[in-house]
C-alpha positions as CSV (number, residue, x, y, z in Angstrom):
1,M,0.2,9.5,-22.6
2,T,-0.9,13.3,-22.0
3,S,-4.3,13.8,-19.9
4,H,-6.4,17.1,-19.8
5,R,-4.9,19.7,-18.2
6,S,-1.3,18.3,-18.4
7,A,-2.0,16.3,-15.0
8,I,-0.2,13.1,-16.1
9,K,2.6,13.7,-18.8
10,C,3.9,9.9,-19.1
11,L,2.3,6.5,-18.3
12,T,5.0,3.7,-18.1
13,V,3.9,0.2,-17.8
14,Q,5.8,-3.2,-17.7
15,Q,4.9,-6.5,-16.4
16,S,4.8,-5.6,-12.7
17,F,5.6,-1.8,-12.8
18,L,3.4,1.1,-13.4
19,S,4.8,4.8,-13.2
20,L,2.8,8.0,-13.7
21,T,4.5,11.0,-13.9
22,S,3.3,14.8,-13.8
23,P,5.4,18.0,-13.4
24,Q,5.0,17.8,-9.6
25,S,5.8,14.4,-8.9
26,T,6.0,10.9,-9.7
27,L,4.0,8.0,-8.7
28,N,5.7,4.0,-9.0
29,F,3.5,1.1,-8.3
30,F,5.5,-2.1,-8.0
31,N,3.8,-5.7,-8.3
32,D,4.8,-9.2,-7.0
33,H,4.1,-12.3,-9.5
34,L,0.8,-12.5,-7.9
35,S,0.1,-9.1,-9.1
36,R,-0.5,-8.1,-5.1
37,L,0.7,-4.3,-4.6
38,I,4.5,-4.5,-2.9
39,S,5.6,-0.9,-2.8
40,R,4.3,2.4,-3.7
41,S,6.4,5.3,-4.1
42,I,6.2,9.1,-4.4
43,G,9.0,10.6,-6.2
44,V,8.9,14.2,-4.4
45,S,12.1,15.2,-3.1
46,P,12.7,14.0,-0.6
47,S,11.4,10.9,-1.9
48,T,9.2,8.7,0.7
49,S,7.5,4.7,-0.2
50,T,5.1,2.4,1.7
51,H,6.3,-1.1,1.4
52,Y,3.1,-3.9,1.9
53,L,3.2,-7.3,3.5
54,Y,1.0,-9.9,3.1
55,D,-0.1,-13.1,4.2
56,G,-1.3,-14.9,1.5
57,W,-3.9,-12.4,0.2
58,N,-4.4,-10.4,3.2
59,R,-2.3,-7.8,3.6
60,I,-0.8,-7.5,7.4
61,A,1.2,-4.3,7.3
62,E,2.4,-1.3,5.6
63,Y,5.9,0.1,6.3
64,T,7.2,3.5,4.8
65,F,10.6,4.3,4.2
66,A,11.8,7.7,4.5
67,S,15.5,9.3,5.5
68,N,16.9,5.4,5.0
69,E,14.8,4.4,7.7
70,Y,11.8,1.5,7.7
71,T,8.7,2.4,10.1
72,L,5.9,0.3,11.0
73,A,2.7,2.8,9.8
74,K,-0.2,0.0,9.8
75,T,-1.2,-3.1,10.6
76,Y,-4.5,-5.3,9.5
77,L,-6.5,-7.7,11.9
78,W,-7.9,-10.7,9.7
79,G,-10.5,-13.2,10.8
80,L,-12.6,-15.5,9.4
81,D,-13.7,-14.6,5.7
82,M,-17.5,-15.1,4.1
83,T,-16.4,-19.0,3.9
84,A,-15.9,-19.0,8.0
85,T,-12.2,-19.9,7.0
86,P,-8.9,-17.3,7.3
87,Q,-9.0,-17.4,3.0
88,G,-11.2,-19.6,1.6
89,A,-12.8,-16.2,0.0
90,G,-9.5,-14.7,-0.4
91,G,-9.9,-12.8,3.0
92,V,-13.2,-11.2,1.8
93,G,-15.2,-10.3,4.3
94,G,-12.4,-11.0,7.1
95,L,-11.0,-7.6,7.8
96,P,-12.4,-6.0,11.0
97,G,-10.2,-3.3,11.5
98,H,-6.6,-2.1,11.1
99,L,-4.0,0.0,13.3
100,H,-2.6,3.3,12.7
101,L,0.6,4.2,14.1
102,K,0.8,7.3,15.3
103,L,4.6,8.1,15.6
104,A,5.2,11.0,17.1
105,N,3.8,10.1,20.5
106,N,3.7,6.1,20.1
107,Q,0.5,5.8,20.2
108,G,-1.7,3.5,18.0
109,L,-5.3,4.2,17.0
110,Y,-7.5,1.4,16.4
111,Q,-10.4,1.5,13.5
112,T,-13.0,-0.7,12.7
113,G,-13.4,-1.4,8.9
114,V,-11.2,-0.1,6.3
């Protein structure tokens, strides 16, 4: 697939894998057997990737992988969803906030909303 202005040169889609390639970089997305995003990588030099962990359908953490090391980058706080249960509506309405971890000074920043 070639898009206008040559932004995307190649699009590859397989069962659980999507790859977008441009002259500057490559984006790869991997899904598990439930179609949840489990990994995203950006193929610039050096390559970096983000890996996602779930509790059922609710994403609970994001890890970055760079320089052969995993680092916790973000955590998600879940409560009751629209059905007043933890995952009766797939978590819809049950995400009051998430925590971005600033790695330089090991301080966290709590943000409400997504």
